[in-house]
C-alpha positions as a printed Julia matrix, in Angstrom:
172×3 Matrix{Float64}:
 -38.43   63.94  -58.12
 -40.45   63.57  -54.88
 -37.32   64.27  -52.82
 -36.67   67.44  -54.8
 -40.18   68.74  -54.26
 -39.96   67.88  -50.51
 -36.62   69.69  -50.26
 -38.05   72.73  -52.0
 -41.01   72.78  -49.62
 -38.76   72.43  -46.51
 -36.58   75.26  -47.79
 -39.6    77.42  -48.55
 -41.22   76.76  -45.11
 -38.01   77.6   -43.27
 -37.48   80.75  -45.33
 -41.05   81.87  -44.55
 -40.51   81.26  -40.89
 -37.39   83.39  -40.96
 -39.19   86.14  -42.81
 -42.09   86.07  -40.32
 -39.74   86.46  -37.36
 -37.92   89.25  -39.21
 -41.21   91.04  -39.77
 -42.04   90.77  -36.05
 -38.82   92.65  -35.26
 -39.55   95.19  -37.99
 -43.15   95.85  -36.86
 -42.47   96.21  -33.14
 -40.83   99.67  -33.04
 -43.47  101.02  -35.45
 -46.27   99.71  -33.32
 -44.67  101.23  -30.16
 -44.41  104.55  -31.98
 -48.13  104.4   -32.94
 -49.02  103.38  -29.39
 -47.08  106.41  -28.03
 -48.92  108.73  -30.4
 -52.26  107.13  -29.4
 -51.55  107.65  -25.7
 -50.56  111.28  -26.35
 -53.91  111.75  -28.14
 -55.72  110.09  -25.23
 -53.99  112.58  -22.94
 -55.37  115.4   -25.05
 -58.85  113.88  -25.04
 -58.78  113.58  -21.24
 -57.18  116.98  -20.53
 -59.1   119.15  -23.01
 -61.88  117.21  -24.6
 -63.54  115.88  -21.42
 -64.4   112.89  -23.6
 -65.73  109.78  -21.76
 -63.18  106.95  -21.77
 -65.08  104.51  -24.08
 -65.53  107.25  -26.73
 -61.89  108.31  -26.47
 -60.78  104.72  -26.88
 -62.98  104.3   -29.98
 -61.56  107.53  -31.37
 -58.04  106.15  -30.88
 -58.94  102.88  -32.52
 -60.0   104.77  -35.66
 -56.48  106.2   -36.09
 -54.49  103.0   -35.41
 -53.62  100.01  -37.57
 -55.91   97.02  -37.0
 -53.61   95.09  -34.72
 -53.57   97.96  -32.15
 -57.03   99.26  -32.96
 -58.6    95.91  -31.96
 -57.18   96.32  -28.47
 -58.64   99.78  -27.95
 -61.88   98.88  -29.63
 -62.3    95.82  -27.39
 -61.57   97.87  -24.26
 -64.25  100.4   -25.35
 -66.76   97.62  -26.05
 -66.17   96.13  -22.57
 -66.52   99.52  -20.91
 -69.74  100.31  -22.8
 -71.23   97.02  -21.86
 -71.84   98.28  -18.36
 -70.14   95.53  -16.38
 -69.83   95.8   -12.63
 -66.11   95.06  -12.91
 -63.57   97.85  -12.6
 -62.05   99.65  -15.53
 -58.65   98.07  -14.71
 -60.11   94.58  -14.89
 -61.82   95.27  -18.2
 -58.6    96.85  -19.55
 -56.61   93.73  -18.55
 -59.26   91.53  -20.21
 -59.0    93.46  -23.46
 -55.26   93.22  -23.42
 -55.4    89.55  -22.72
 -57.72   88.96  -25.6
 -55.91   91.11  -28.22
 -52.24   91.24  -27.29
 -51.27   88.15  -29.29
 -52.28   89.93  -32.5
 -49.62   92.59  -31.99
 -45.83   92.47  -32.34
 -45.38   94.0   -28.92
 -43.52   92.25  -26.08
 -43.85   91.87  -22.31
 -42.25   95.19  -21.54
 -44.86   97.13  -23.43
 -47.61   94.99  -22.03
 -46.57   95.72  -18.48
 -46.58   99.49  -19.13
 -50.04   99.34  -20.77
 -51.47   97.18  -17.95
 -50.19   99.55  -15.34
 -51.73  102.46  -17.21
 -55.09  100.66  -17.18
 -55.14  100.67  -13.39
 -55.42  104.47  -13.37
 -57.63  105.16  -16.41
 -61.06  106.15  -15.26
 -60.22  105.49  -11.66
 -58.41  108.7   -10.67
 -58.84  112.35  -11.31
 -57.88  114.0   -14.62
 -54.51  115.31  -13.43
 -53.45  111.93  -12.08
 -54.48  110.21  -15.3
 -52.45  112.7   -17.31
 -49.41  112.13  -15.13
 -49.77  108.35  -15.64
 -50.24  108.74  -19.41
 -47.04  110.77  -19.58
 -45.17  108.24  -17.57
 -46.44  105.43  -19.8
 -45.28  107.44  -22.85
 -41.81  107.84  -21.4
 -41.56  104.11  -20.67
 -42.77  103.21  -24.12
 -40.29  105.6   -25.73
 -37.52  103.82  -23.88
 -38.86  100.5   -25.16
 -38.98  101.92  -28.65
 -35.31  102.64  -28.55
 -34.63   99.1   -27.47
 -36.93   97.82  -30.25
 -35.07   99.75  -32.92
 -31.81   98.34  -31.66
 -33.2    94.75  -31.68
 -34.58   95.34  -35.15
 -31.09   96.31  -36.42
 -29.5    93.38  -34.66
 -31.96   90.54  -35.24
 -34.17   91.17  -38.27
 -31.49   90.37  -40.87
 -30.26   87.47  -38.78
 -33.74   85.82  -38.8
 -34.05   86.24  -42.53
 -30.69   84.57  -43.1
 -31.33   81.94  -40.41
 -34.57   80.83  -42.1
 -32.85   80.28  -45.46
 -29.72   78.71  -44.02
 -31.66   76.53  -41.55
 -33.78   75.3   -44.39
 -30.72   74.61  -46.5
 -29.16   72.64  -43.55
 -32.36   70.58  -43.19
 -32.35   69.79  -46.86
 -28.68   68.73  -46.7
 -29.36   66.55  -43.65
 -32.34   64.92  -45.4
 -30.24   63.88  -48.4
């Protein structure tokens, strides 16, 4: 009886692990899409609204799901704190603190970190150009993410169940 319960727990844990990995692949393209929309809104705020960067970031955080909102909210908090560090350093710090809570990968992180080097440090036109460039890069990453979702999400679900079944068989 104890073996049966242990086998069920192993199978359950492996299945959950597979489902978690599958969800990561499913969430990534959606988060990239939301990030693209947020950057386009930030472009509008900079170009037409003349909104200060911390306020614009807080406005973006209000429209995003929590995993991405926390990143923009943290960046705004750091900027409002009045540190003597540059905007780029504070942006990198916010990304470092909140990136693990997203489903995004290194490609997206690189694009966002590069964008942070120009936010608040250059004139309006240059910031708009960099925002548009970041959006283009993220859209390319989004296409890759959709392809990976098709290819790997189902595989991870099945791998979790089958891996758990293999472990159970090896234990008996």
